[in-house]
LUMDREN-352556 format. One record per residue (C-alpha): z, x, y. Coordinates in steps of 0.02 Angstrom, whole numbers, padded with zeros to 5 digits, always signed. Layout:
ZXY
...
//
This chain:
+01156-04994+12279
+01342-04978+12315
+01463-04855+12392
+01537-04752+12251
+01658-04640+12345
+01698-04575+12519
+01752-04393+12520
+01865-04330+12660
+01889-04147+12706
+02059-04136+12792
+02191-04013+12847
+02326-04097+12741
+02270-04199+12590
+02447-04243+12540
+02484-04317+12711
+02328-04426+12706
+02365-04479+12527
+02539-04536+12579
+02470-04633+12729
+02345-04726+12621
+02474-04767+12488
+02633-04798+12585
+02561-04880+12742
+02395-04956+12683
+02439-05012+12507
+02313-04909+12407
+02352-04815+12247
+02338-04641+12176
+02207-04658+12040
+02237-04583+11870
+02160-04639+11706
+02088-04795+11790
+01938-04684+11831
+01861-04638+11665
+01787-04471+11717
+01912-04413+11849
+02090-04353+11871
+02213-04414+12003
+02239-04238+12068
+02130-04085+12048
+02182-03910+12098
+02084-03750+12081
+02111-03580+12156
+02059-03635+12331
+02059-03827+12350
+02171-03975+12313
+02097-04150+12292
+02175-04322+12272
+02088-04483+12220
+02156-04637+12307
+02095-04817+12308
+02099-04974+12203
+01980-05074+12095
+01865-05101+12246
+01853-04931+12329
+01877-04745+12300
+01926-04608+12423
+01925-04423+12378
+02036-04317+12490
+02021-04128+12490
+02111-03991+12586
+02102-03802+12573
+02230-03689+12489
+02149-03533+12560
+01998-03473+12658
+01887-03471+12503
+01886-03662+12500
+01727-03750+12561
+01848-03867+12650
+01913-03720+12752
+01736-03679+12804
+01706-03860+12857
+01869-03863+12956
+01814-03708+13051
+01672-03812+13121
+01744-03988+13129
+01911-04079+13133
+01968-04177+12979
+01848-04315+12935
+01718-04385+12816
+01616-04251+12729
+01520-04352+12600
+01473-04535+12572
+01415-04556+12394
+01308-04701+12335
+01287-04775+12162
+01106-04824+12128
+01018-04910+11984
+00868-04791+11985
+00908-04611+12033
+00732-04554+11990
+00659-04672+12119
+00777-04604+12253
+00733-04427+12202
+00549-04466+12225
+00581-04538+12399
+00685-04385+12444
+00540-04273+12394
+00412-04379+12487
+00518-04374+12645
+00541-04185+12633
+00731-04196+12619
+00813-04044+12543
+00919-04069+12386
+01078-03966+12408
+01140-03982+12229
+01108-04084+12072
+01179-04114+11899
+01117-04009+11755
+00993-04093+11639
+01101-04051+11488
+01264-04108+11569
+01366-04249+11493
+01408-04320+11665
+01311-04456+11752
+01155-04387+11838
+01178-04353+12023
+01107-04259+12170
+01172-04212+12343
+01075-04208+12505
+01111-04173+12687
+01135-04333+12785
+01140-04350+12974
+01236-04212+13062
+01369-04134+12952
+01377-04280+12831
+01314-04262+12654
+01266-04397+12530
+01294-04384+12344
+01183-04507+12251
+01239-04553+12076
+01152-04645+11935
+01248-04806+11904
+01340-04828+11740
+01383-04992+11657
+01568-04944+11655
+01650-04839+11791
+01821-04916+11817
+01945-04997+11698
+02018-05132+11809
+02166-05161+11692
+02238-04996+11755
+02259-05063+11932
+02386-05170+12019
+02271-05318+12049
+02382-05386+12189
+02269-05295+12310
+02253-05338+12494
+02103-05224+12525
+01949-05289+12434
+01818-05159+12478
+01728-05067+12617
+01651-05189+12741
+01555-05059+12843
+01549-04880+12906
+01509-04818+13081
+01414-04658+13120
+01412-04584+13295
+01258-04483+13342
+01204-04388+13497
+01115-04471+13644
+00932-04499+13603
+00958-04489+13414
+00995-04672+13374
+00816-04722+13335
+00783-04567+13229
+00947-04584+13133
+00918-04769+13099
+00740-04734+13040
+00803-04595+12925
+00921-04714+12835
+00793-04853+12833
+00660-04743+12754
+00773-04668+12621
+00886-04813+12573
+00784-04964+12629
+00917-05015+12755
+00859-05137+12889
+00924-05176+13064
+01039-05327+13068
+01098-05319+13249
+01078-05213+13407
+01217-05194+13535
+01221-05127+13712
+01402-05111+13765
+01458-05065+13941
+01636-05047+14004
+01708-04982+14167
+01693-04801+14111
+01587-04799+13955
+01424-04852+13876
+01347-04856+13704
+01201-04926+13607
+01222-04972+13424
+01114-05026+13278
+01196-05117+13134
+01103-05078+12973
+01122-05168+12807
+01057-05124+12634
+00926-05235+12553
+01055-05294+12426
+01176-05336+12567
+01319-05234+12492
+01318-05091+12619
+01335-05108+12808
+01305-04947+12903
+01317-04948+13092
+01254-04808+13205
+01311-04780+13385
+01243-04667+13522
+01316-04640+13697
+01221-04718+13840
+01320-04628+13976
+01380-04449+13995
+01562-04504+14003
+01549-04621+13854
+01690-04621+13728
+01554-04593+13597
+01514-04431+13687
+01699-04388+13684
+01695-04411+13495
+01540-04300+13480
+01623-04165+13585
+01785-04168+13487
+01700-04182+13318
+01575-04048+13369
+01428-04153+13316
+01381-04319+13235
+01503-04395+13113
+01589-04549+13044
+01694-04631+13178
+01777-04764+13071
+01778-04856+12906
+01810-05043+12899
+01915-05106+12754
+01886-05286+12701
+02025-05411+12665
+02033-05597+12631
+02207-05614+12709
+02216-05512+12869
+02376-05590+12934
+02477-05542+12781
+02389-05374+12763
+02420-05318+12942
+02597-05385+12946
+02634-05278+12793
+02550-05124+12867
+02642-05142+13032
+02806-05158+12938
+02762-04990+12859
+02741-04918+13036
+02552-04898+13033
+02499-04882+13216
+02359-04992+13285
+02266-04997+13450
+02349-05110+13579
+02252-05257+13651
+02283-05324+13827
+02370-05493+13834
+02232-05558+13948
+02112-05542+13800
+02200-05685+13710
+02215-05791+13866
+02028-05779+13895
+01993-05808+13711
+02093-05969+13707
+01994-06031+13858
+01832-05989+13768
+01891-06076+13609
+01941-06233+13705
+01774-06239+13795
+01681-06218+13630
+01794-06348+13548
+01833-06218+13415
+01981-06292+13322
+01971-06181+13168
+02134-06093+13214
+02297-06189+13230
+02433-06143+13355
+02533-06048+13225
+02383-05940+13180
+02345-05906+13364
+02524-05846+13389
+02520-05735+13235
+02351-05659+13280
+02412-05621+13455
+02579-05549+13397
+02488-05437+13272
+02353-05397+13404
+02206-05445+13294
+02037-05472+13378
+01945-05637+13352
+01762-05680+13376
+01635-05808+13322
+01456-05863+13351
+01431-06019+13455
+01307-06077+13323
+01441-06069+13187
+01609-06065+13270
+01706-06098+13110
+01648-05928+13043
+01774-05805+13116
+01774-05617+13127
+01954-05556+13126
+01972-05369+13159
+02101-05237+13202
+02089-05047+13224
+02214-04910+13186
+02257-04769+13301
+02167-04606+13256
+02241-04535+13095
+02196-04350+13104
+02238-04201+13214
+02093-04243+13332
+02065-04422+13396
+01899-04441+13307
+01925-04552+13154
+02014-04717+13127
+02016-04863+13006
+01974-05045+13039
+02035-05195+12940
+01921-05347+12944
+01920-05523+12875
+01758-05623+12874
+01826-05799+12869
+01707-05937+12814
+01571-05807+12776
+01557-05739+12951
+01408-05624+12966
+01362-05478+13077
+01475-05404+13210
+01544-05501+13356
+01492-05441+13529
+01661-05493+13598
+01759-05393+13470
+01645-05243+13493
+01675-05247+13681
+01863-05270+13660
+01872-05125+13537
+01795-05001+13657
+01899-05062+13803
+02054-05039+13694
+02002-04863+13648
+01981-04820+13832
+02154-04888+13871
+02234-04796+13726
+02347-04657+13791
+02327-04574+13621
+02141-04551+13648
+02156-04500+13830
+02297-04376+13807
+02227-04296+13650
+02051-04286+13720
+02108-04175+13865
//
């Protein structure tokens, strides 16, 4: 099981396309996708396909009120509408869907030439399109293989207070995800509980957050998004220093991290005798404001993470860039805490949430 595509419904598809290409180094996809076009326009909707040989984003915006995107945007700000999965046995998934009493919203015709698929309602406003895997989907020779983004590391879903257990169970029962980690994060003004799920094949990480306080920033998201939704998508890289340096040169805005974070982190590293970063790397990570975490049991395995400012008209969705150095697993508690403290300190979130 793998992520096939993430479909965004947005106010301005061209603007998001340009951000992903010009600031994040992705590409408009043309004949690299054997069954798709780089741009599709009908009487009510425009759609772009953007990505590389490792990931695919579909970006749609309305041309008029007849568009299903326009209907979505009446109820929610721009964001993720559909996460589609590629599976080896669609019939097995269909049987589980029926056994669980999940309604199928749409499905491919039996006499269609396209790959078999079906679409179901996920949690909240999210839908999931499930597609039968094919032996050949992408011709990699059509891509610029000098790619800094090498896939989707994980996705994060925010759900209402009291829904975390039910949402996690829903994804476990349908897709055989299992719980990898549980977090309980508290800051000066916010609280959340999170379950990090992973697919049985290990290729999909799907985290779910719920607010644990009435003034939680997760609750702010739910209020602004008008329901559950995808808070962020983490893009994987093997070279975060070069990747973020390039993105910052292209004026992509990231969350600011307090200088005291790095002072405290160096003290922790010295106490743990963690010498896996040299002085030059420490300076670069601090200047780029990249978060760093590790497990005391394997301190050479580093989680290096950074988070963009919100990218849409409401401060609900952002991207993360992550490097798992030396096969770092899971999600660092320290980085998780620092992320939510940074969000609270972000004037962009505070001012736009008013």
